[in-house]
TIVOSE-178779 format. One record per residue (C-alpha): residue number from 1; x, y, z. Coordinates in nm, 3 decimals. Layout:
% residues N
seq_c1_c2_c3
NUM_X_Y_Z
...
//
This chain:
% residues 387
seq_c1_c2_c3
1_2.921_-0.343_1.771
2_2.703_-0.585_1.972
3_2.705_-0.948_1.862
4_2.328_-0.957_1.805
5_2.358_-0.658_1.568
6_2.630_-0.832_1.368
7_2.420_-1.147_1.335
8_2.098_-0.963_1.249
9_1.964_-0.772_0.953
10_1.700_-0.501_1.006
11_1.458_-0.396_0.733
12_1.245_-0.084_0.779
13_0.910_-0.069_0.599
14_0.727_0.262_0.554
15_0.390_0.338_0.399
16_0.259_0.585_0.143
17_0.500_0.863_0.047
18_0.319_1.132_-0.156
19_0.510_1.463_-0.140
20_0.242_1.655_-0.326
21_-0.009_1.929_-0.243
22_0.105_2.116_0.068
23_0.396_1.881_0.123
24_0.574_1.937_-0.209
25_0.729_2.273_-0.123
26_0.828_2.150_0.224
27_1.006_1.846_0.080
28_1.184_2.051_-0.185
29_1.302_2.302_0.076
30_1.382_2.068_0.367
31_1.495_1.745_0.199
32_1.547_1.467_0.453
33_1.431_1.701_0.729
34_1.076_1.603_0.632
35_1.132_1.278_0.826
36_1.200_1.461_1.153
37_1.319_1.242_1.440
38_1.248_0.928_1.235
39_1.560_1.001_1.028
40_1.796_0.816_1.261
41_1.584_0.501_1.252
42_1.576_0.503_0.872
43_1.950_0.558_0.848
44_2.030_0.291_1.107
45_1.825_0.020_0.936
46_2.024_-0.214_0.713
47_1.761_-0.166_0.443
48_1.470_0.079_0.413
49_1.163_0.048_0.189
50_0.858_0.264_0.114
51_0.566_0.292_-0.125
52_0.603_0.587_-0.365
53_0.239_0.691_-0.396
54_0.283_0.951_-0.669
55_0.471_0.978_-0.998
56_0.775_1.206_-0.984
57_0.731_1.387_-1.312
58_0.686_1.721_-1.485
59_0.438_1.623_-1.758
60_0.082_1.759_-1.767
61_-0.104_1.474_-1.938
62_-0.349_1.351_-1.676
63_-0.509_1.013_-1.742
64_-0.885_0.971_-1.713
65_-0.969_0.791_-1.390
66_-1.182_0.799_-1.078
67_-1.010_0.984_-0.796
68_-0.738_1.251_-0.788
69_-0.436_1.259_-1.020
70_-0.129_1.295_-0.801
71_0.207_1.429_-0.914
72_0.524_1.552_-0.739
73_0.836_1.731_-0.857
74_1.118_1.489_-0.947
75_1.356_1.670_-0.709
76_1.150_1.534_-0.417
77_1.345_1.212_-0.465
78_1.647_1.374_-0.299
79_1.477_1.349_0.040
80_1.456_0.971_0.003
81_1.815_0.929_-0.111
82_1.953_1.159_0.159
83_1.783_0.974_0.443
84_1.890_0.631_0.321
85_1.588_0.471_0.156
86_1.709_0.211_-0.092
87_1.398_0.039_-0.229
88_1.071_0.197_-0.347
89_0.755_0.024_-0.464
90_0.576_0.173_-0.763
91_0.290_-0.076_-0.744
92_-0.004_0.142_-0.644
93_-0.316_0.309_-0.781
94_-0.150_0.647_-0.855
95_0.171_0.554_-1.037
96_0.002_0.592_-1.380
97_-0.180_0.919_-1.297
98_0.026_1.099_-1.564
99_0.048_0.816_-1.812
100_0.339_0.616_-1.952
101_0.566_0.920_-1.969
102_0.503_0.992_-1.601
103_0.595_0.636_-1.506
104_0.906_0.641_-1.725
105_1.026_0.968_-1.572
106_0.960_0.833_-1.223
107_1.165_0.519_-1.283
108_1.452_0.718_-1.433
109_1.440_0.970_-1.147
110_1.456_0.694_-0.885
111_1.734_0.505_-1.061
112_1.943_0.822_-1.101
113_1.908_0.876_-0.724
114_2.034_0.524_-0.655
115_1.696_0.381_-0.557
116_1.588_0.031_-0.657
117_1.231_0.028_-0.793
118_0.989_-0.264_-0.798
119_0.634_-0.339_-0.900
120_0.597_-0.139_-1.225
121_0.727_-0.149_-1.580
122_0.670_-0.098_-1.953
123_0.445_-0.404_-1.971
124_0.315_-0.683_-1.750
125_0.627_-0.898_-1.777
126_0.854_-0.611_-1.673
127_0.620_-0.498_-1.395
128_0.617_-0.847_-1.246
129_0.994_-0.885_-1.235
130_1.121_-0.953_-0.886
131_1.372_-0.694_-0.763
132_1.682_-0.811_-0.578
133_1.926_-0.629_-0.353
134_2.216_-0.753_-0.141
135_2.279_-0.639_0.215
136_2.494_-0.791_0.490
137_2.580_-1.080_0.264
138_2.213_-1.170_0.209
139_2.023_-1.156_-0.117
140_1.680_-1.004_-0.058
141_1.388_-1.023_-0.300
142_1.103_-0.771_-0.324
143_0.771_-0.861_-0.483
144_0.544_-0.555_-0.512
145_0.184_-0.571_-0.634
146_-0.133_-0.361_-0.629
147_-0.504_-0.423_-0.636
148_-0.671_-0.361_-0.971
149_-0.758_0.004_-1.024
150_-0.649_0.240_-1.302
151_-0.278_0.171_-1.293
152_-0.235_-0.197_-1.374
153_0.000_-0.311_-1.651
154_-0.110_-0.559_-1.915
155_0.065_-0.757_-2.187
156_0.138_-0.453_-2.404
157_0.091_-0.150_-2.178
158_0.286_-0.004_-1.885
159_0.171_0.011_-1.527
160_0.183_-0.156_-1.188
161_0.212_-0.527_-1.118
162_-0.130_-0.671_-1.032
163_-0.239_-0.855_-0.722
164_-0.286_-1.197_-0.881
165_-0.263_-1.495_-0.647
166_-0.144_-1.742_-0.912
167_0.118_-1.515_-1.069
168_0.230_-1.383_-0.731
169_0.267_-1.732_-0.586
170_0.495_-1.824_-0.876
171_0.695_-1.503_-0.825
172_0.741_-1.582_-0.457
173_0.837_-1.944_-0.515
174_1.094_-1.855_-0.782
175_1.235_-1.574_-0.568
176_1.268_-1.814_-0.276
177_1.499_-2.030_-0.488
178_1.734_-1.736_-0.547
179_1.707_-1.517_-0.238
180_1.764_-1.552_0.135
181_1.458_-1.343_0.222
182_1.145_-1.275_0.016
183_0.946_-0.966_0.111
184_0.604_-0.890_-0.038
185_0.446_-0.545_-0.066
186_0.073_-0.518_-0.138
187_-0.101_-0.190_-0.214
188_-0.454_-0.279_-0.117
189_-0.726_-0.280_0.143
190_-1.026_-0.061_0.216
191_-0.969_0.306_0.281
192_-1.006_0.414_0.644
193_-1.069_0.056_0.763
194_-0.796_-0.065_1.001
195_-0.859_-0.435_0.936
196_-0.799_-0.638_0.619
197_-1.097_-0.744_0.416
198_-1.136_-1.123_0.460
199_-1.013_-1.198_0.106
200_-0.699_-0.989_0.148
201_-0.614_-1.156_0.477
202_-0.648_-1.494_0.312
203_-0.416_-1.384_0.028
204_-0.153_-1.247_0.268
205_-0.145_-1.572_0.464
206_-0.126_-1.770_0.140
207_0.180_-1.571_0.033
208_0.347_-1.658_0.364
209_0.265_-2.023_0.296
210_0.426_-1.995_-0.049
211_0.753_-1.870_0.100
212_0.725_-1.498_0.180
213_0.911_-1.391_0.494
214_0.691_-1.084_0.544
215_0.386_-0.930_0.377
216_0.342_-0.554_0.417
217_0.026_-0.372_0.303
218_-0.051_-0.004_0.250
219_-0.333_0.201_0.095
220_-0.607_0.238_0.362
221_-0.451_0.572_0.477
222_-0.490_0.483_0.844
223_-0.268_0.271_1.068
224_-0.408_-0.080_1.080
225_-0.379_-0.425_1.225
226_-0.082_-0.658_1.207
227_-0.025_-1.018_1.309
228_0.241_-1.286_1.317
229_0.143_-1.580_1.100
230_0.359_-1.891_1.114
231_0.615_-1.675_1.292
232_0.625_-1.416_1.011
233_0.487_-1.060_1.013
234_0.185_-0.952_0.813
235_0.107_-0.579_0.836
236_-0.232_-0.486_0.694
237_-0.186_-0.108_0.688
238_0.109_0.111_0.781
239_-0.087_0.432_0.724
240_0.049_0.738_0.548
241_0.418_0.822_0.567
242_0.396_1.165_0.401
243_0.057_1.258_0.255
244_-0.140_1.583_0.270
245_-0.519_1.615_0.280
246_-0.724_1.937_0.285
247_-0.973_1.782_0.528
248_-0.797_1.484_0.686
249_-1.028_1.196_0.780
250_-0.987_1.046_1.126
251_-0.638_0.894_1.178
252_-0.512_1.021_0.840
253_-0.219_1.190_1.016
254_-0.120_0.877_1.211
255_0.112_0.603_1.088
256_0.390_0.366_1.180
257_0.696_0.204_1.034
258_0.770_-0.158_1.113
259_1.120_-0.292_1.164
260_1.152_-0.671_1.148
261_1.495_-0.811_1.232
262_1.615_-1.144_1.095
263_1.901_-1.371_1.199
264_2.160_-1.360_0.921
265_2.243_-1.730_0.956
266_1.900_-1.886_1.010
267_1.698_-1.620_0.820
268_1.439_-1.643_1.098
269_1.257_-1.348_1.254
270_1.423_-1.226_1.574
271_1.199_-0.929_1.655
272_0.938_-0.700_1.504
273_0.939_-0.338_1.622
274_0.661_-0.083_1.567
275_0.748_0.289_1.557
276_0.441_0.519_1.549
277_0.445_0.883_1.442
278_0.236_1.185_1.349
279_0.261_1.339_1.000
280_0.110_1.660_0.866
281_0.188_1.980_0.680
282_0.156_2.190_1.001
283_0.428_1.966_1.152
284_0.637_2.012_0.834
285_0.667_1.636_0.818
286_0.699_1.358_1.072
287_0.718_1.357_1.450
288_0.762_1.026_1.636
289_0.529_0.938_1.921
290_0.686_0.893_2.263
291_0.582_0.770_2.608
292_0.208_0.814_2.678
293_0.116_0.887_2.316
294_0.313_0.587_2.190
295_0.176_0.358_2.461
296_-0.183_0.448_2.367
297_-0.113_0.389_1.998
298_0.045_0.048_2.060
299_-0.241_-0.048_2.290
300_-0.483_0.033_2.009
301_-0.284_-0.185_1.767
302_-0.289_-0.464_2.024
303_-0.667_-0.431_2.032
304_-0.678_-0.479_1.654
305_-0.465_-0.791_1.690
306_-0.696_-0.934_1.956
307_-0.994_-0.881_1.723
308_-0.811_-1.059_1.439
309_-0.755_-1.357_1.666
310_-1.130_-1.387_1.728
311_-1.317_-1.486_1.411
312_-1.653_-1.375_1.548
313_-1.525_-1.032_1.654
314_-1.338_-0.985_1.327
315_-1.647_-1.074_1.124
316_-1.852_-0.822_1.324
317_-1.603_-0.547_1.241
318_-1.615_-0.635_0.871
319_-1.995_-0.648_0.856
320_-2.021_-0.318_1.045
321_-1.784_-0.153_0.798
322_-1.982_-0.291_0.501
323_-2.305_-0.163_0.654
324_-2.147_0.180_0.699
325_-2.042_0.182_0.332
326_-2.370_0.041_0.203
327_-2.528_0.365_0.080
328_-2.207_0.487_-0.077
329_-2.154_0.159_-0.262
330_-2.512_0.145_-0.388
331_-2.512_0.498_-0.524
332_-2.174_0.447_-0.693
333_-2.294_0.128_-0.855
334_-2.635_0.242_-0.976
335_-2.635_0.624_-1.008
336_-2.679_0.719_-1.376
337_-2.434_1.011_-1.346
338_-2.120_1.083_-1.144
339_-2.055_1.423_-0.988
340_-1.845_1.574_-0.707
341_-2.010_1.519_-0.374
342_-2.178_1.193_-0.475
343_-2.075_1.030_-0.147
344_-2.220_1.317_0.057
345_-2.538_1.299_-0.150
346_-2.579_0.935_-0.046
347_-2.597_1.049_0.318
348_-2.883_1.286_0.243
349_-3.106_1.046_0.052
350_-3.148_0.674_0.095
351_-3.022_0.520_-0.232
352_-3.197_0.193_-0.147
353_-3.527_0.360_-0.239
354_-3.411_0.430_-0.594
355_-3.133_0.185_-0.674
356_-3.167_-0.136_-0.475
357_-3.278_-0.401_-0.725
358_-3.564_-0.643_-0.673
359_-3.494_-0.977_-0.507
360_-3.472_-1.157_-0.843
361_-3.258_-0.885_-0.998
362_-3.037_-0.882_-0.688
363_-2.971_-1.254_-0.724
364_-2.877_-1.201_-1.089
365_-2.638_-0.915_-1.010
366_-2.484_-1.105_-0.720
367_-2.423_-1.403_-0.945
368_-2.255_-1.175_-1.202
369_-1.992_-1.068_-0.950
370_-1.971_-1.394_-0.753
371_-1.904_-1.623_-1.047
372_-1.551_-1.579_-1.177
373_-1.646_-1.650_-1.538
374_-1.935_-1.401_-1.538
375_-1.719_-1.142_-1.360
376_-1.436_-1.165_-1.612
377_-1.678_-1.111_-1.901
378_-1.831_-0.813_-1.721
379_-1.490_-0.659_-1.654
380_-1.385_-0.701_-2.019
381_-1.712_-0.559_-2.155
382_-1.691_-0.251_-1.930
383_-1.325_-0.196_-2.017
384_-1.394_-0.215_-2.392
385_-1.710_-0.005_-2.391
386_-1.690_0.306_-2.612
387_-1.963_0.492_-2.424
//
């Protein structure tokens, strides 16, 4: 074995694994074969991590929420164990799709398969527990959190660990006292947008400042930008690992795993490798990109990085995305009823005509969501409303 391999530890990070819909039968039949020619890379890494984007359960009690309720057969976990994944994050917006029993069965299923879980639990305290694993003589900490949707744990109820800058900073600082490396997983970002929203980028950098050795994000469902901040990797979207869609949006079937390598003695980053792939049901799983295809993908990622390094260009991308989403956001916020196809309806009519408030009313509404104290009252009132 080469000396640099002995003195280095490699950690492979993969994105959203949701073996449901058209993928479920393929995973149950093919096991680790779902990962195609990426299998060797997963097996060769000293440690492999992914986001489990669906409960592994058999129950039928769907929770009420906005968006689809995902569920996969518990036996799908075999594919992960066979290929060598060791750590799975449960901190995402789908882990509570089938309620507390679905989460409990998922945790038990993963543990029985020898997988370490992080980012979810029977209550907030349990969900926020840092998970530790030892590899190559190093103690490695995983902090997994998710943006606030319908899956977040609270003091008395189960769910995912929340993205909370104060709590997360304390988690990272305490983990740094016990572990050699602290790795943070965030399920967040804007769907189909390859850049981080400005607030998320600020949070990711803050977590590096508090002691994280890497921050890895997933949720946008497209491969996104990454950067090195203070010599440490921040990935803003890995894209889907395994995820079916009846009408895949642009770049839905593209993704990448990242493979940072650290010096065992110094704990410093040695290298950061990107491995792009295609994933789809017609492919029966994953197929790595090679040569021309890979070069084009990496060039595109490099373009994202260049934009991130230019504040003016980055701000233009963010404002353009917000403008694109303007009608959809307005109709979601102000429409008196919700129905399938609401987003498409917003493309037919101009919701500004009906829903955009007056200048005075707009200032009031903006203040309600800008001011932290007003916003927290609003969130509590909406959550407690009986109607």
